[in-house]
C-alpha positions, 0 to 999 in steps of 0.5 A, spaced: 469 149 147 474 150 141 479 156 144 479 161 142 486 165 139 491 171 139 498 172 138 504 177 139 510 177 140 512 177 148 507 173 153 508 175 160 506 169 164 504 173 173 502 179 173 507 179 179 512 186 181 517 182 175 512 180 170 509 188 170 515 192 170 517 187 164 510 187 160 512 196 160 518 196 159 519 190 153 512 195 151 516 201 151 521 200 147 515 198 142 516 190 142 507 188 143 506 184 149 500 181 153 501 180 160 496 174 165 494 175 171 490 169 175 486 174 178 481 179 178 485 185 181 492 185 185 489 186 191 492 181 197 495 183 203 502 181 206 505 182 199 512 185 198 510 192 200 517 194 200 520 198 194 527 200 194 532 205 193 533 201 186 527 200 184 526 207 185 531 209 181 528 205 175 523 208 176 526 216 176 529 212 170 523 212 167 520 219 169 514 216 172 517 217 179 512 223 182 506 220 179 508 213 183 509 217 189 503 219 189 500 214 190 498 212 199 506 210 202 511 211 207 519 212 207 524 211 212 530 212 212 533 208 217 533 201 219 533 199 226 532 193 232 531 192 239 536 186 242 534 184 248 535 192 252 540 194 247 537 199 240 541 198 234 541 203 229 543 198 223 541 202 216 542 209 214 539 210 207 541 218 206 547 217 204 546 213 197 548 215 190 541 214 188 535 220 187 530 218 192 535 216 200 529 212 203 525 205 202 518 206 201 512 202 204 507 202 199 501 197 198 503 191 192 497 193 189 499 201 189 505 200 185 503 193 181 495 198 178 500 204 177 504 200 172 499 197 168 495 204 168 502 207 165 502 200 160 495 201 157 497 208 155 501 203 149 497 200 145 502 194 144 500 193 151 495 188 153 492 186 160 489 180 160 485 179 168 482 172 171 486 169 165 491 163 168 496 159 164 495 151 164 499 149 159 505 150 155 504 150 148 511 147 144 513 145 136 520 142 135 522 141 143 521 149 143 515 153 148 511 157 141 506 158 147 500 157 152 495 154 154 490 160 159 483 158 163 480 164 162 473 167 164 471 166 158 473 159 156 480 157 154 485 161 150 492 160 146 496 164 146 502 163 141 507 167 143 516 169 140 516 169 147 514 165 153 516 169 160 514 166 166 513 171 171 508 167 176 512 166 183 514 162 186 509 156 185 510 158 178 506 154 173 510 154 168 517 153 170 513 146 173 510 144 166 518 146 162 520 141 167 526 146 170 529 143 175 529 147 182 536 146 187 533 148 195 537 152 198 533 152 204 529 156 209 528 154 218 523 159 219 517 161 217 513 168 217 506 170 221 504 176 219 498 180 221 496 188 223 495 192 229 493 199 229 498 205 229 497 211 234 499 217 232 504 217 239 506 211 238 515 212 234 514 213 227 521 208 226 520 201 223 523 197 228 525 190 229 524 187 236 529 181 238 530 177 245 530 169 246 528 165 243 523 170 239 523 176 233 518 181 232 519 186 226 514 192 226 512 195 220 511 203 219 505 204 215 501 211 216 495 208 220 497 200 222 503 196 224 505 191 218 507 185 223 512 180 223 512 174 228 519 170 225 518 162 229 521 156 225 520 153 220 514 148 220 512 151 229 505 154 226 502 149 229 505 148 235 504 156 237 496 154 235 496 149 240 498 154 244 493 159 242 492 165 240 492 170 249 499 166 250 501 169 242 498 175 244 503 175 250 508 174 246 507 180 243 506 184 248 513 182 250 517 183 245 513 190 244 511 193 249 507 199 247 503 194 243 499 191 250 493 195 248 492 193 242 495 184 241 487 183 243 486 187 235 488 180 233 482 177 235 484 169 232 488 165 228 484 168 222 488 175 223 495 172 221 496 169 215 502 164 215 507 166 210 511 159 208 519 162 206 522 158 202 529 161 198 530 156 191 533 158 185 533 155 178 539 150 175 537 154 169 532 159 167 532 158 160 529 154 154 528 155 146 522 160 146 522 160 155 525 164 160 523 165 168 523 171 172 522 173 179 521 169 184 519 164 177 527 163 178 529 165 186 524 165 191 528 169 195 526 170 203 523 176 205 530 178 209 531 184 208 525 186 204 528 184 197 525 180 193 521 184 190 527 189 188 530 183 186 524 181 181 524 189 177 532 188 176 531 182 173 525 185 169 529 192 167 535 186 165 530 182 161 528 188 157 535 190 155 537 185 153 532 182 150 528 188 147 531 189 141 532 181 137 524 181 139 523 188 135 527 185 130 526 178 131 532 175 131 531 172 138 535 166 140 537 162 145 543 165 146 540 171 149 536 168 153 542 165 157 545 172 157 539 174 162 541 168 166 548 170 166 547 178 168 541 176 173 545 169 176 551 172 180 546 178 185 542 172 185 545 168 188 549 174 193 542 174 195 541 168 198 548 167 200 546 173 205 539 172 207 542 164 209 547 165 212 541 170 215 537 165 217 542 161 221 547 165 224 543 170 227 535 169 227 534 161 227 539 161 233 536 166 236 529 162 236 533 157 239 535 162 245 533 161 252 537 165 255 539 173 255 541 176 248 545 183 247 548 185 239 553 181 236 559 185 235 558 187 229 552 190 229 554 193 236 559 197 232 554 199 226 551 203 232 557 206 234 561 208 227 554 211 224 559 212 217 558 204 217 551 204 217 552 206 209 553 199 208 549 194 210 544 201 207 547 199 200 545 192 201 539 193 202 538 199 198 541 197 192 544 191 192 549 187 189 548 189 182 542 194 181 541 194 174 538 201 169 534 203 164 537 202 157 531 200 152 528 208 149 520 210 148 518 206 142 514 209 137 507 206 139 506 211 145 497 213 144 
């Protein structure tokens, strides 16, 4: 079958947070943009559901915050941890210099559907579902678009700029032959849900004890839970049996003992293979990668979705005018990487430190543990909680929307 063809200014492979936000921002600025999402919808469990103050600030700057917060979500103003027998308060977001002084936990499909519905108000925005990138098109060493598989058959999309926003398993970065530097991750995460009761403590909490780390995130009528294991340790957990796994959770979180039976078998538990990596170079002629396609993040701090959003904002700020004026150069693409390289490296360095110096030693520990000195200090002096709150809630270089409203909105 001969492929169908269409032409656009910017084609974005991947309809996750980075791709959808960039699509919205470019369309809002007047750029003709097409976003491809390989699935039929955005309904996937245990994707990044944390919307940090930096992302909420972007939505506020766009005048979209009220509409977003009309969707189901829970607010978290503090982060706490139970380490051994001691409860410590780690971060307090109430003092951040942002409009929203909390983390919003929202199912990612709600966030992405909101971005898609808003972007569709612009006639220069096109979202193609069930459209999977298969190849890059090139001419004279320059990427000139993508080939995609759709339900209607093959599709060629010709574009001035191709964006890879298709996640940590990016087809686009693979086809481009970009070099990926593996930073390393000694842990994996098992995700699951347990029911929440009105009498439960209304505070998202990490529970840490010798050999085990368990995180509970308040999602309203259920707890979204993460059980951290050594890298490649899922098979070892399975060998011990589901009963032993339930007992591990009940020991760490005694209030959940009468609910761990909700984990009927291993099908109720999803493995996240943790990766921390980044591209050595994010761009080539006519091509740029952002979000997880450029830098896979650890789930520590839940900052991956927000770093992806910040990438999208910076990309739109830098590239909107060159795309509109048809003056785009490889130097413009370099500016995006230069702008976002620093916060990426800082964030990954902090995550690697936490993995190797905090979590991994705990997983190997067999005796009684207590909070490290720094956490004891933060717990004793509440004003110190503002520093981890700023690091998690805003990141190393929060971006602000600098693109104007285009003239193409209906």
